[in-house]
BAFI-3210 file (N, C-alpha, C; in Angstrom, 3 decimals, decimal comma, padded with zeros to 6 digits):
// residues 164
n [1|2|3|4|5|6|7|8|9|10|11|12|13|14|15|16|17|18|19|20|21|22|23|24|25|26|27|28|29|30|31|32|33|34|35|36|37|38|39|40|41|42|43|44|45|46|47|48|49|50|51|52|53|54|55|56|57|58|59|60|61|62|63|64|65|66|67|68|69|70|71|72|73|74|75|76|77|78|79|80|81|82|83|84|85|86|87|88|89|90|91|92|93|94|95|96|97|98|99|100|101|102|103|104|105|106|107|108|109|110|111|112|113|114|115|116|117|118|119|120|121|122|123|124|125|126|127|128|129|130|131|132|133|134|135|136|137|138|139|140|141|142|143|144|145|146|147|148|149|150|151|152|153|154|155|156|157|158|159|160|161|162|163|164]
n.u [271,756|268,965|266,855|264,055|263,813|264,754|262,760|260,557|261,389|261,390|258,661|257,548|258,261|257,768|255,525|254,299|254,660|256,858|259,038|259,299|260,102|262,546|263,966|264,186|263,505|265,335|264,641|265,955|265,480|263,957|263,532|262,723|262,263|259,882|261,180|263,389|262,205|260,998|262,479|262,103|259,651|259,794|260,207|259,139|258,578|259,118|261,501|261,315|263,316|262,794|259,996|257,652|257,801|257,397|254,771|253,156|254,412|254,150|251,381|251,116|252,615|251,120|248,850|249,947|250,229|252,529|254,240|254,965|257,454|258,330|261,388|262,729|264,606|265,723|267,743|268,535|267,497|265,730|266,444|264,294|264,127|266,809|267,538|268,640|267,923|267,653|268,727|271,117|273,098|274,462|273,236|272,093|269,877|266,819|265,824|264,689|262,044|261,021|261,155|259,276|256,847|256,650|255,201|256,606|259,165|258,208|257,058|259,252|260,761|263,472|263,490|261,201|261,597|264,246|265,461|265,752|268,030|271,165|273,916|277,343|280,258|281,759|279,860|278,877|276,511|275,667|276,461|275,001|276,423|278,705|279,871|281,165|280,568|278,131|275,043|273,410|271,351|270,748|270,874|272,119|270,045|268,935|267,536|266,474|264,764|262,238|259,139|260,106|259,770|256,980|256,575|257,928|256,317|253,938|254,794|255,462|252,957|251,719|253,071|252,338|249,632|249,717|249,973|252,035]
n.v [135,437|135,350|132,552|133,130|135,425|134,404|132,499|134,182|135,456|133,224|132,572|134,624|133,957|131,295|128,454|127,116|124,269|123,857|125,495|124,458|121,900|119,502|117,792|116,659|114,913|114,487|113,675|112,808|111,534|110,276|107,677|106,098|103,234|101,243|100,153|101,824|104,238|103,807|104,416|107,185|107,674|108,277|110,951|114,401|116,025|115,977|116,982|117,205|116,485|115,846|116,526|115,964|113,293|111,973|111,885|109,738|108,969|111,266|111,344|109,021|109,754|111,933|110,588|109,589|111,826|113,302|116,010|117,516|119,119|120,693|120,877|123,499|124,971|128,118|129,218|127,784|126,186|123,938|123,256|121,718|119,904|119,215|117,831|114,849|111,355|110,800|108,547|108,065|109,441|110,754|113,219|116,551|117,397|116,896|114,333|113,914|112,841|113,816|116,600|116,864|116,326|117,809|120,622|122,886|122,835|122,836|125,370|127,075|126,417|126,647|126,197|127,328|129,905|131,215|133,628|133,889|132,623|132,732|134,549|134,340|136,530|135,989|135,265|132,696|130,225|130,088|127,472|125,408|126,019|126,760|124,589|123,020|120,420|119,792|117,983|117,437|119,943|121,696|124,956|128,054|130,656|133,953|135,764|138,248|139,140|139,962|138,399|136,078|135,853|135,653|133,246|131,457|131,659|130,615|127,997|127,099|127,238|125,229|122,865|122,927|122,451|119,806|118,620|119,307]
n.w [105,099|107,176|108,245|108,368|106,790|104,339|103,871|103,447|101,085|099,385|099,531|098,088|095,556|094,848|094,987|098,107|098,405|096,817|097,760|100,291|099,901|100,425|098,866|095,472|092,411|089,406|086,227|083,225|080,760|077,887|077,568|079,651|081,709|083,560|085,768|086,032|086,707|089,129|091,646|091,803|092,828|095,445|095,812|096,428|094,272|090,711|088,381|085,121|082,356|079,733|078,764|076,982|076,204|078,532|079,422|080,193|082,555|084,073|084,491|086,022|088,289|089,184|090,117|092,426|093,898|093,411|092,275|089,054|087,222|084,271|082,743|080,918|078,269|077,655|076,233|074,039|070,978|068,783|065,326|063,865|061,509|061,257|063,516|065,102|065,855|069,249|070,432|069,239|070,487|073,568|075,713|076,618|075,170|073,463|071,071|067,639|067,723|070,155|069,695|067,701|068,978|071,283|072,670|073,507|072,208|069,605|069,444|069,473|067,289|065,209|062,510|061,614|062,423|061,683|062,219|064,925|065,701|067,264|066,175|065,559|065,719|063,463|061,660|061,775|062,931|066,303|068,505|071,124|074,291|073,012|071,768|069,116|068,115|069,248|069,609|066,450|064,879|066,948|068,317|069,675|070,976|070,256|072,624|072,679|070,580|068,251|068,806|070,024|072,870|073,077|071,742|073,431|075,724|074,694|074,177|076,788|077,974|076,499|077,391|080,030|079,814|079,253|081,655|083,332]
ca.u [270,353|268,373|265,864|262,746|263,896|264,844|261,438|259,727|261,816|260,884|257,207|257,216|258,679|257,414|254,465|254,764|255,135|258,167|260,123|259,473|260,636|263,975|264,575|263,381|264,170|265,496|264,687|266,310|265,517|262,672|263,555|262,595|261,499|259,204|262,185|264,228|261,433|260,522|263,078|261,663|258,379|260,083|260,436|257,918|258,309|260,068|261,852|261,479|264,131|262,207|258,600|256,598|257,910|257,131|253,395|252,632|254,965|253,547|250,052|251,296|253,061|249,976|248,027|250,649|250,361|253,879|254,138|255,902|257,907|259,034|262,569|262,815|265,824|265,422|268,961|268,778|266,290|266,022|266,018|263,786|264,515|268,219|267,742|268,739|267,353|268,398|269,387|272,440|274,068|274,102|273,302|271,014|268,857|266,031|265,931|263,684|260,694|260,634|260,950|258,059|255,619|256,705|254,708|257,617|260,134|257,482|256,818|260,482|261,487|264,247|263,155|260,132|262,064|265,707|265,915|265,993|269,315|272,257|274,972|278,663|280,868|282,244|278,701|278,421|275,439|276,236|276,034|274,860|277,659|279,796|280,476|280,909|279,992|276,905|274,161|272,901|270,061|270,571|271,592|271,814|268,968|268,953|266,246|266,047|264,342|260,780|258,363|260,641|259,125|255,619|256,672|258,287|255,119|253,026|255,341|255,308|251,514|251,448|253,500|251,525|248,358|249,972|249,955|253,208]
ca.v [135,774|134,461|131,622|133,766|136,311|133,547|131,909|135,237|135,598|132,054|132,654|135,582|133,470|129,911|127,917|126,522|122,897|123,862|126,022|123,633|120,589|119,353|117,031|116,403|114,062|114,997|112,584|113,448|110,579|109,934|106,234|105,515|102,011|101,235|099,875|103,014|105,337|103,414|105,162|108,574|107,758|108,721|112,387|115,211|116,468|115,545|117,953|116,390|117,075|115,557|116,441|115,396|111,845|111,407|112,146|108,570|108,995|112,411|110,909|108,078|110,497|112,711|109,670|109,420|113,185|113,819|117,075|117,452|120,370|120,451|121,702|124,065|125,739|129,327|129,659|126,989|125,732|123,025|123,407|120,352|118,991|118,834|117,077|113,403|110,486|110,951|107,298|108,042|110,200|111,120|114,660|117,243|117,908|115,773|113,925|114,345|112,484|114,764|117,921|116,842|116,237|118,686|121,946|123,922|122,837|123,222|126,822|127,842|125,726|127,575|125,977|128,286|131,239|131,252|134,931|133,794|131,967|133,617|134,522|134,747|137,648|135,539|134,943|131,322|130,033|129,678|126,174|125,409|125,993|126,991|123,297|122,810|119,110|119,555|117,199|118,148|120,609|122,562|126,220|129,072|131,560|135,343|135,924|139,644|139,314|140,037|137,179|134,949|135,767|135,169|131,832|130,739|131,589|129,663|126,659|126,750|126,975|123,918|121,755|122,956|121,807|118,363|118,118|119,742]
ca.w [105,213|108,170|107,706|108,190|105,633|103,163|103,658|102,866|099,693|098,668|099,436|097,047|094,250|094,552|095,837|099,360|098,239|096,172|098,583|101,484|099,527|100,697|097,790|094,285|091,450|088,040|085,260|081,965|079,659|077,301|077,365|080,987|081,936|084,853|086,792|086,204|087,271|090,461|092,767|091,820|093,537|096,820|095,822|096,461|092,913|089,695|087,350|083,912|081,306|078,420|079,180|076,137|076,171|079,845|079,824|080,924|083,908|084,768|084,927|087,128|089,466|089,675|090,916|093,703|094,461|093,188|091,267|087,937|086,622|083,014|082,528|079,575|077,999|076,900|075,547|072,835|070,298|067,677|063,942|063,937|060,424|061,380|064,750|064,914|066,871|070,502|070,776|068,606|071,267|074,938|075,820|077,284|074,258|072,951|069,679|066,677|068,175|071,200|069,082|066,897|069,767|072,452|072,286|073,747|071,101|068,391|069,459|069,227|066,223|064,378|061,101|061,329|062,797|061,672|062,715|066,368|065,931|067,664|065,167|066,060|064,998|062,151|060,838|061,975|063,888|067,591|069,005|072,579|075,084|072,070|071,449|067,685|067,808|070,003|068,735|065,270|064,861|068,114|068,220|070,675|070,569|070,705|073,301|072,555|069,200|068,159|068,708|070,779|074,184|072,885|071,387|074,653|076,568|074,043|074,407|078,203|078,169|075,892|078,248|081,248|079,473|079,237|083,019|084,109]
c.u [269,741|267,231|264,503|262,733|263,960|263,490|260,499|260,088|261,259|259,374|256,778|257,469|258,176|256,272|255,065|255,340|256,531|259,263|260,309|260,002|262,132|264,688|263,625|264,183|264,272|265,600|264,895|266,426|264,110|262,552|263,358|261,752|260,832|260,202|263,052|263,487|261,008|261,156|262,579|260,327|258,562|260,221|259,122|257,568|259,438|260,265|262,197|262,296|263,552|260,695|257,630|256,637|257,519|255,699|252,828|253,159|254,371|252,172|250,155|251,706|251,946|249,061|248,629|250,840|251,798|253,791|255,221|256,191|258,638|260,205|262,527|264,084|265,460|266,587|269,249|267,454|266,677|265,690|265,568|264,168|265,967|268,504|267,729|267,986|268,237|269,173|270,794|273,505|273,562|274,159|272,049|269,993|268,107|266,301|264,730|262,254|260,173|260,320|259,632|256,780|255,580|256,266|255,709|258,588|259,455|257,333|258,069|261,359|262,169|264,033|262,072|260,580|263,594|266,272|266,179|267,354|270,382|273,412|276,261|279,208|281,357|281,111|278,189|277,286|276,029|275,607|275,875|276,205|278,905|280,569|280,153|280,246|278,812|275,942|273,512|271,522|269,809|271,461|271,241|270,795|269,260|267,573|265,681|265,659|262,811|260,143|258,852|259,940|257,710|255,614|257,006|257,066|254,089|253,491|255,203|253,846|251,167|251,885|252,758|250,169|248,488|249,995|251,143|252,875]
c.v [134,808|133,649|132,264|134,663|135,483|132,932|132,926|135,441|134,445|132,109|133,602|135,018|132,083|129,455|127,193|125,128|122,851|124,367|125,240|122,243|120,551|118,632|116,960|115,511|114,766|113,799|113,200|112,446|110,311|108,427|105,480|104,248|102,113|101,003|101,103|104,135|105,060|104,219|106,610|108,762|108,210|110,241|113,175|115,827|116,039|116,698|117,143|117,124|116,883|115,441|115,725|113,878|111,199|111,624|110,963|108,565|110,147|112,014|109,942|108,810|111,374|111,845|109,468|110,757|113,705|114,810|116,938|118,844|120,012|121,421|122,211|124,898|126,938|129,772|128,895|126,541|124,777|123,639|121,988|119,458|118,505|117,952|115,576|112,657|110,547|109,684|107,201|108,739|110,401|112,634|115,257|117,868|116,735|115,482|114,370|114,024|113,472|116,135|117,977|116,797|117,163|120,098|123,067|123,991|123,211|124,740|127,621|127,192|126,738|127,342|126,954|129,726|131,299|132,575|134,920|133,180|133,004|133,433|135,071|135,902|137,244|135,124|133,518|131,282|129,478|128,370|126,234|125,212|126,240|125,719|122,981|121,467|118,755|118,814|118,027|118,770|121,566|123,778|127,123|130,037|132,962|135,602|137,336|139,957|139,211|138,653|136,029|134,777|135,202|133,678|130,982|130,585|130,617|128,233|126,206|126,440|125,587|122,771|121,754|122,280|120,285|117,762|118,514|120,978]
c.w [106,230|107,544|107,446|106,964|104,342|102,845|103,008|101,393|098,870|098,503|098,326|095,653|093,884|095,450|097,051|099,160|097,639|097,103|099,869|101,167|099,777|099,567|096,610|093,366|090,115|087,125|083,883|080,825|079,166|077,101|078,681|080,991|083,300|085,992|087,065|086,918|088,716|091,596|092,886|092,532|094,988|096,925|095,859|095,108|091,993|088,714|086,110|082,870|079,925|078,581|078,254|076,112|077,484|080,314|080,604|082,356|084,707|085,300|086,103|088,405|090,031|090,535|092,306|094,427|094,425|092,037|090,203|087,395|085,340|082,904|081,095|079,463|077,143|076,021|074,264|072,249|069,177|066,328|063,612|062,762|060,516|062,602|064,453|066,009|068,107|070,857|070,176|069,439|072,684|075,013|076,405|076,366|073,662|071,479|068,866|067,147|069,199|070,597|068,315|067,730|070,975|072,061|072,527|072,574|069,783|068,301|069,127|068,157|065,297|062,883|060,670|061,573|062,835|062,206|064,221|066,687|066,245|066,680|065,763|065,219|063,615|061,216|060,994|062,996|065,177|068,050|070,519|073,276|074,228|071,747|069,989|067,359|068,710|069,078|067,624|065,480|066,008|068,021|069,392|070,083|071,075|071,308|073,179|071,114|069,156|068,009|069,575|072,124|074,057|072,552|072,606|075,547|075,998|074,296|075,839|078,511|077,634|076,769|079,572|080,997|079,382|080,637|083,870|084,912]
res [x|x|x|x|x|x|x|x|x|x|x|x|x|x|x|x|x|x|x|x|x|x|x|x|x|x|x|x|x|x|x|x|x|x|x|x|x|x|x|x|x|x|x|x|x|x|x|x|x|x|x|x|x|x|x|x|x|x|x|x|x|x|x|x|x|x|x|x|x|x|x|x|x|x|x|x|x|x|x|x|x|x|x|x|x|x|x|x|x|x|x|x|x|x|x|x|x|x|x|x|x|x|x|x|x|x|x|x|x|x|x|x|x|x|x|x|x|x|x|x|x|x|x|x|x|x|x|x|x|x|x|x|x|x|x|x|x|x|x|x|x|x|x|x|x|x|x|x|x|x|x|x|x|x|x|x|x|x|x|x|x|x|x|x]
***
């Protein structure tokens, strides 16, 4: 695809600042220190993996005119009472503190909507990436179930209202 055609495709799908950005930072920790976050000030935008815990950093980056995007996962959700403290493991899903304060995870909490959990042929609950020992409390979601889309939109709206 030639550059002009690709630019037109991008213009139809994303704001100018995003499709013209050559680089961005991805920060995926709710435990960031000031020293760890310093290098990210060189990027035009940051894609946050753990949005609710990074509100203080989002505000700081906004002061520097650096945009923030909150990464969300539509394929998995927490059963919040089963989620452990993130500090006990490394991984791509937040811990209990994040689930309790993040409007996205609150909106799709499987403890409130167990009918959204994806069920395997053998009747077991599907784990993210089909990894049986994925961190506790996280499950795959059936996105084609009543109420899920509305909950996702409510959750995304909630994190956008936080400044993302």
